[in-house]
C-alpha positions in Angstrom: -32.5 -29.6 -37.3 -34.1 -29.0 -33.9 -32.7 -32.2 -32.6 -29.2 -31.4 -33.7 -29.4 -28.0 -31.8 -30.4 -29.8 -28.6 -27.6 -32.2 -29.1 -25.1 -29.4 -29.5 -26.4 -27.7 -26.3 -26.3 -31.0 -24.4 -22.6 -31.4 -25.3 -21.7 -27.7 -24.9 -23.6 -27.1 -21.6 -21.4 -29.4 -19.4 -18.3 -28.3 -21.2 -19.1 -24.6 -20.4 -19.9 -25.3 -16.8 -16.6 -27.2 -16.4 -14.8 -24.2 -17.7 -16.6 -22.0 -15.2 -15.9 -24.4 -12.4 -12.2 -24.4 -13.2 -12.2 -20.6 -13.4 -14.1 -20.4 -10.1 -11.6 -22.6 -8.2 -8.7 -20.7 -9.7 -10.1 -17.4 -8.5 -11.3 -18.7 -5.1 -7.9 -18.3 -3.4 -7.9 -14.7 -4.6 -11.4 -13.9 -3.1 -11.2 -10.7 -1.0 -7.7 -10.0 -2.2 -6.3 -7.0 -4.1 -6.2 -9.0 -7.3 -10.1 -8.9 -7.5 -10.5 -5.5 -5.8 -12.0 -3.8 -8.9 -14.8 -6.4 -8.6 -15.3 -5.9 -4.8 -18.8 -4.4 -5.0 -20.1 -7.5 -6.9 -17.5 -10.1 -5.9 -19.5 -12.0 -3.4 -22.9 -11.9 -5.1 -21.3 -12.8 -8.5 -19.4 -15.8 -7.1 -22.5 -17.0 -5.2 -24.9 -16.5 -8.2 -22.6 -18.4 -10.5 -22.3 -21.2 -7.9 -26.1 -21.4 -7.4 -26.9 -21.4 -11.1 -24.1 -24.0 -11.7 -25.4 -26.2 -8.9 -29.0 -25.9 -10.2 -28.0 -26.9 -13.8 -26.0 -29.8 -12.5 -28.9 -31.0 -10.3 -31.2 -30.7 -13.3 -28.8 -32.6 -15.5 -28.5 -35.3 -12.9 -32.3 -35.8 -12.8 -32.8 -35.7 -16.6 -29.9 -38.0 -17.6 -30.6 -41.7 -17.4 -27.1 -42.8 -18.4 -24.8 -44.0 -15.5 -21.7 -42.0 -16.5 -23.6 -38.8 -17.3 -25.5 -39.0 -14.0 -22.1 -39.5 -12.2 -20.6 -36.5 -14.1 -23.5 -34.3 -13.2 -23.3 -35.4 -9.5 -19.6 -34.5 -9.5 -20.4 -31.1 -10.9 -23.1 -30.6 -8.4 -20.7 -31.4 -5.5 -18.0 -29.1 -6.8 -20.4 -26.2 -7.3 -21.6 -26.6 -3.7 -18.0 -26.7 -2.4 -17.3 -23.5 -4.4 -20.3 -21.8 -2.9 -19.5 -23.0 0.6 -15.9 -21.7 0.1 -17.1 -18.3 -0.8 -19.5 -18.1 2.1 -16.7 -19.3 4.5 -14.2 -16.7 3.3 -16.8 -13.9 3.4 -17.8 -14.9 6.9 -14.1 -15.0 8.0 -13.5 -11.5 6.6 -16.6 -10.2 8.4 -15.5 -11.8 11.6 -12.1 -10.1 11.4 -13.7 -6.8 10.6 -16.1 -7.1 13.5 -13.2 -7.9 15.9 -11.2 -4.9 14.7 -14.2 -2.5 15.1 -14.7 -3.8 18.6 -11.2 -2.4 19.2 -9.4 -3.8 22.3 -6.1 -2.3 23.6 -4.0 -4.6 21.5 -5.8 -3.5 18.4 -5.3 0.2 19.3 -1.6 -0.4 20.0 -1.0 -2.0 16.6 -3.5 0.2 14.8 -1.6 3.4 15.5 1.0 2.2 13.0 -1.4 1.8 10.0 -2.0 4.4 7.3 -5.1 3.3 5.4 -6.9 4.1 2.2 -10.7 4.3 2.3 -13.8 4.7 0.1 -15.9 6.9 2.3 -15.0 9.1 5.3 -17.8 7.3 7.2 -15.7 4.2 6.9 -12.7 5.7 8.8 -14.5 7.8 11.2 -14.9 5.1 13.9 -11.3 3.9 13.3 -10.0 7.4 13.8 -12.1 8.0 17.0 -11.0 4.8 18.6 -7.3 5.1 17.8 -7.4 2.1 15.5 -5.5 3.8 12.8 -2.5 6.2 12.7 -3.5 8.0 9.5 -5.4 8.0 6.2 -4.3 7.9 2.6 -6.1 10.2 0.2 -6.6 8.7 -3.3 -8.4 9.8 -6.4 -11.6 7.9 -5.5 -11.9 10.1 -2.4 -12.3 13.2 -4.6 -15.4 12.2 -6.5 -18.0 15.0 -6.1 -15.8 16.9 -3.6 -14.4 20.4 -3.6 -11.3 21.5 -1.8 -13.5 23.1 0.8 -15.7 20.0 1.4 -12.7 17.7 1.6 -10.9 20.0 4.1 -14.1 20.1 6.2 -14.2 16.3 6.4 -10.5 16.0 7.2 -10.9 18.7 9.9 -13.8 16.7 11.4 -11.6 13.6 11.6 -8.8 15.5 13.3 -11.3 17.1 15.7 -12.6 13.7 16.7 -9.0 12.7 17.5 -8.5 15.7 19.7 -11.8 15.0 21.5 -10.6 11.4 22.2 -7.2 12.8 23.4 -5.4 11.1 20.5 -2.5 12.4 18.4 -3.4 13.8 15.0 -3.9 11.6 12.0 -1.2 11.4 9.3 -3.1 12.7 6.3 -1.1 11.3 3.4 -1.0 12.3 -0.3 0.9 10.8 -3.2 1.5 14.0 -5.1 4.9 13.8 -6.8 4.0 15.9 -9.8 3.9 14.6 -13.3 2.3 11.2 -13.8 1.9 10.6 -10.1 -0.5 13.4 -9.0 -3.3 11.6 -7.2 -5.0 14.7 -6.0 -5.1 16.7 -9.3 -7.7 17.9 -9.8 -8.8 19.5 -7.6 -5.3 20.5 -6.7 -3.2 22.2 -9.4 -1.3 19.7 -11.5 2.4 20.3 -11.6 5.1 18.8 -13.8 7.6 16.3 -12.4 10.6 17.6 -10.6 12.7 16.3 -13.5 11.5 19.2 -15.6 13.3 21.6 -13.3 16.6 20.0 -14.2 15.8 20.2 -17.9 14.9 23.9 -17.9 16.3 27.0 -16.4 19.7 28.0 -15.2 21.7 25.4 -13.1 22.6 28.1 -10.6 18.9 28.6 -9.7 18.0 24.9 -9.6 17.7 24.7 -5.8 15.8 27.9 -5.6 13.3 26.7 -8.2 13.0 23.3 -6.4 12.4 25.1 -3.1 9.7 27.3 -4.6 8.1 24.3 -6.3 8.0 22.5 -2.9 6.4 25.5 -1.1 3.9 25.9 -3.9 2.9 22.3 -3.8 3.1 22.2 0.0 0.7 25.2 0.4 -1.9 23.5 -1.8 -1.6 20.2 0.1 -1.7 21.9 3.5 -4.8 23.8 2.4 -6.5 20.5 1.9 -5.5 19.2 5.3 -2.6 17.0 4.1 0.4 16.8 6.5 2.5 14.2 4.7 3.4 13.7 1.1 4.9 10.6 -0.5 7.5 12.6 -2.4 10.2 13.2 -3.5 11.3 10.2 -5.6 15.1 10.0 -5.1 15.6 6.8 -7.0 18.2 7.5 -9.7 16.9 7.6 -13.3 17.7 4.2 -15.1 20.0 4.2 -18.1 17.3 2.4 -20.1 13.5 2.4 -20.0 11.7 -0.1 -17.9 10.9 -3.7 -19.0 7.7 -4.3 -21.0 6.1 -5.9 -17.9 6.7 -2.8 -15.7 3.3 -1.2 -16.0 3.3 0.5 -12.6 6.7 1.5 -11.2 7.9 3.5 -14.3 10.8 5.0 -12.4 12.4 6.3 -15.7 9.4 8.7 -15.9 9.4 9.7 -12.3 13.0 10.0 -11.3 14.7 13.4 -11.2 18.1 12.6 -12.7 20.6 9.9 -13.1 23.2 12.0 -11.2 23.1 11.4 -7.4 24.3 14.9 -6.5 21.6 16.6 -8.7 18.9 14.4 -7.2 20.2 15.3 -3.7 20.2 19.0 -4.5 16.7 19.1 -6.0 15.0 16.8 -3.6 16.5 18.5 -0.5 15.4 21.9 -1.7 11.9 20.6 -2.6 11.6 18.8 0.8 12.6 22.0 2.7 9.8 23.8 0.7 7.3 21.2 1.8 8.4 21.4 5.4 8.1 25.2 5.5 4.5 24.7 4.3 3.7 22.3 7.1 3.9 19.1 5.0 6.3 16.2 5.9 8.3 15.0 2.9 8.9 11.2 2.3 11.8 10.0 0.2 11.2 6.9 -1.8 11.8 4.1 -2.7 14.8 2.8 -0.5 17.1 1.0 -1.5 16.5 2.5 -4.9 14.7 1.0 -7.9 16.8 2.1 -10.9 18.4 -1.3 -11.4 15.5 -3.5 -10.3 14.3 -6.1 -12.8 10.6 -6.7 -12.2 7.6 -4.8 -10.9 7.1 -5.3 -7.2 3.5 -4.3 -7.6 3.1 -7.8 -9.0 6.1 -10.0 -8.2 9.1 -10.3 -5.8 12.3 -8.6 -7.1 15.9 -8.5 -6.0 18.6 -5.8 -6.4 22.2 -6.9 -7.0 24.8 -4.4 -7.9 28.3 -3.2 -7.2 29.4 -1.3 -4.0 30.0 1.8 -6.2 26.5 1.7 -7.7 25.0 1.1 -4.2 26.8 4.1 -2.8 25.5 6.2 -5.7 21.9 4.9 -5.2 22.0 5.6 -1.5 23.6 9.0 -1.6 20.4 10.9 -2.2 18.5 9.0 0.6 21.2 9.8 3.1 21.7 13.5 2.0 18.0 14.4 1.7 17.0 12.9 5.1 20.0 14.5 6.8 19.1 17.9 5.4 15.3 17.8 5.8 14.4 15.2 8.4 12.3 13.5 5.7 10.5 10.2 6.4 11.6 7.2 4.2 9.5 4.7 2.3 10.9 1.2 2.1 10.4 -0.7 -1.2 9.5 -4.4 -1.4 12.9 -5.2 -2.9 15.4 -7.8 -1.6 19.1 -7.1 -1.1 20.4 -10.7 -1.1 23.9 -9.8 0.2 22.3 -8.0 3.3 19.2 -10.1 3.8 18.4 -12.9 1.4 15.1 -13.8 3.2 13.1 -10.6 3.3 12.6 -7.4 1.2 13.8 -4.1 2.6 10.3 -3.2 3.9 10.2 -6.3 6.2 14.0 -6.7 6.9 15.1 -6.5 10.5 18.7 -6.7 9.4 18.5 -3.8 6.9 16.4 -1.6 9.3 18.3 -2.2 12.5 21.9 -2.7 11.3 22.0 -0.4 8.3 19.4 2.4 8.7 19.0 2.6 12.4 22.5 1.3 13.2 24.8 3.5 15.3 27.9 1.4 14.8 30.3 1.7 11.8 28.4 1.4 8.6 25.1 2.3 10.1 23.2 5.5 9.2 21.8 6.3 12.6 18.6 7.3 10.9 16.0 8.0 13.6 13.1 9.5 11.6 10.0 7.7 10.4 10.1 4.6 8.2 7.1 3.6 6.1 6.5 0.5 4.0 5.3 0.8 0.4 1.7 -0.5 0.0 1.4 -3.9 1.6 -1.2 -4.8 -1.1 1.6 -5.2 -3.6 2.3 -8.6 -4.9 5.9 -8.8 -3.8 4.8 -9.1 -0.1 1.1 -9.8 -0.2 1.4 -13.4 -1.4 2.5 -14.7 2.0 -0.4 -12.9 3.7 -0.8 -9.2 4.5 -1.0 -9.9 8.3 2.3 -11.7 8.2 3.8 -8.9 6.1 2.6 -6.3 8.7 3.9 -8.4 11.6 7.3 -8.7 10.0 7.5 -5.0 9.2 6.7 -4.0 12.8 9.1 -6.5 14.2 11.8 -5.0 12.0 11.2 -1.6 13.5 9.2 0.1 10.7 6.9 2.8 12.1 4.1 3.1 9.5 2.4 0.5 7.5 0.7 1.6 4.3 -2.4 -0.1 3.0 -3.8 2.1 0.2 -5.0 0.3 -2.9 -7.4 -2.2 -1.3 -8.6 -0.6 2.0 -10.5 -3.8 3.0 -7.1 -5.5 3.6 -6.6 -3.3 6.7 -9.0 -5.4 8.7 -7.3 -8.8 8.3 -3.9 -7.1 8.6 -4.7 -5.5 11.9 -6.5 -8.6 13.2 -3.5 -10.8 12.5 -1.0 -8.2 13.7 -2.8 -7.9 17.1 -2.9 -11.7 17.3 0.8 -11.8 16.6 1.4 -9.2 19.3 -0.5 -11.2 21.9 1.5 -14.3 21.0 4.8 -12.4 21.5 5.8 -12.5 17.8 6.5 -8.7 17.7 9.5 -7.4 19.6 8.2 -5.2 22.5 11.3 -3.0 22.4 11.1 -2.4 18.7 7.4 -1.5 18.8 7.9 0.9 21.8 10.8 2.6 20.0 8.6 3.0 16.9 5.7 4.4 18.9 8.1 6.9 20.5 9.3 8.1 17.1 5.7 8.7 16.1 5.0 10.6 19.3 8.2 12.6 18.8 7.1 13.6 15.3 3.9 15.0 16.6 5.5 16.7 19.6 7.9 18.5 17.2 5.1 19.4 14.8 2.9 20.9 17.6 5.7 22.1 19.9 4.6 19.9 22.7 7.2 19.2 25.4 8.0 15.6 26.1 6.4 13.8 29.0 
């Protein structure tokens, strides 16, 4: 009986280690990427521990087995475990090298860094970045609220802004994602409010704009009291005719959109945005070019949008109307429009940004307010490398680059973007125009005359 147990273990042991090896090499390309972000605190020690134990077991099997093929199989496993461990150490070292280079902060890093809006775990993590001008803003998420009151959060945000003034730098964008309804990242401690769609479903139509304006002021005062000066709302995508596909676990536009009617969306979102502005908070319409007809979840995979000119006109009407009435910023989605730019999504598309949104010729919007990417951690753009995505967005003329979900990605993104800048891969004129738009935003906010 005892002998049979050892026999089973002898057969099962190598099989199990091979399964772990295959899993390890499958996960290795995703090391230090958003895919494994929930495991970040234990990611490196876990990989290394498994590799060390696997190598030790393979070495032990190599010594104990006398058969030629078993010895060769154990040697192969030993070599692969050592390669896996070396790969983890190399990738960890490369990440730390990039982080160190960013924190050293030369002029090119600061020039590119002013375009980044970054999430973070602790205020201590972003303090040196804010003081040295290596970021343009911060994104507040639910994890920043743990153990904090409104007063303590406000004090920490005020301290960051004070450090910017001391360094003679413009204020930080302090960004929230507080749409109301299912996307209310700062509730609690802030009061949770229903989605804007509830305003359409209740009350008199004649008072719709008045109620939306009051909603915006109410939410805006709460956000401003926390120190927030930009909100990633309103959602002006039109409500889809049917619910999202089964694989859409994140976008959920049908639950977040105001209405399926463009003119109602424009009325509600404009009034809401004006209420935010009056409270000192910059509204941000999202997600251009509109997600109601998109098949696929850009949080995970690339997606394209193909529809008729009539549907496109309807989708774009709220974006044009709300930005014209409020001066709202605009978030660009990671969605391709193949008939305009078959190569790049809206967030990275020079053609879409310069010819359609910024364009002054016929067919162009002449939109000169702030453009922001959706989170560059999202699978639709991250797969090619976050540094390449950031470079393309800046080259297209996008002003603000959002990195919220996995804050660690900021370091390789800025490192690669500064490298691309030094190599002349980012248009100097586009970047200068973008920097001027950011400066103009703060001049208008603070009533500072132009230089």
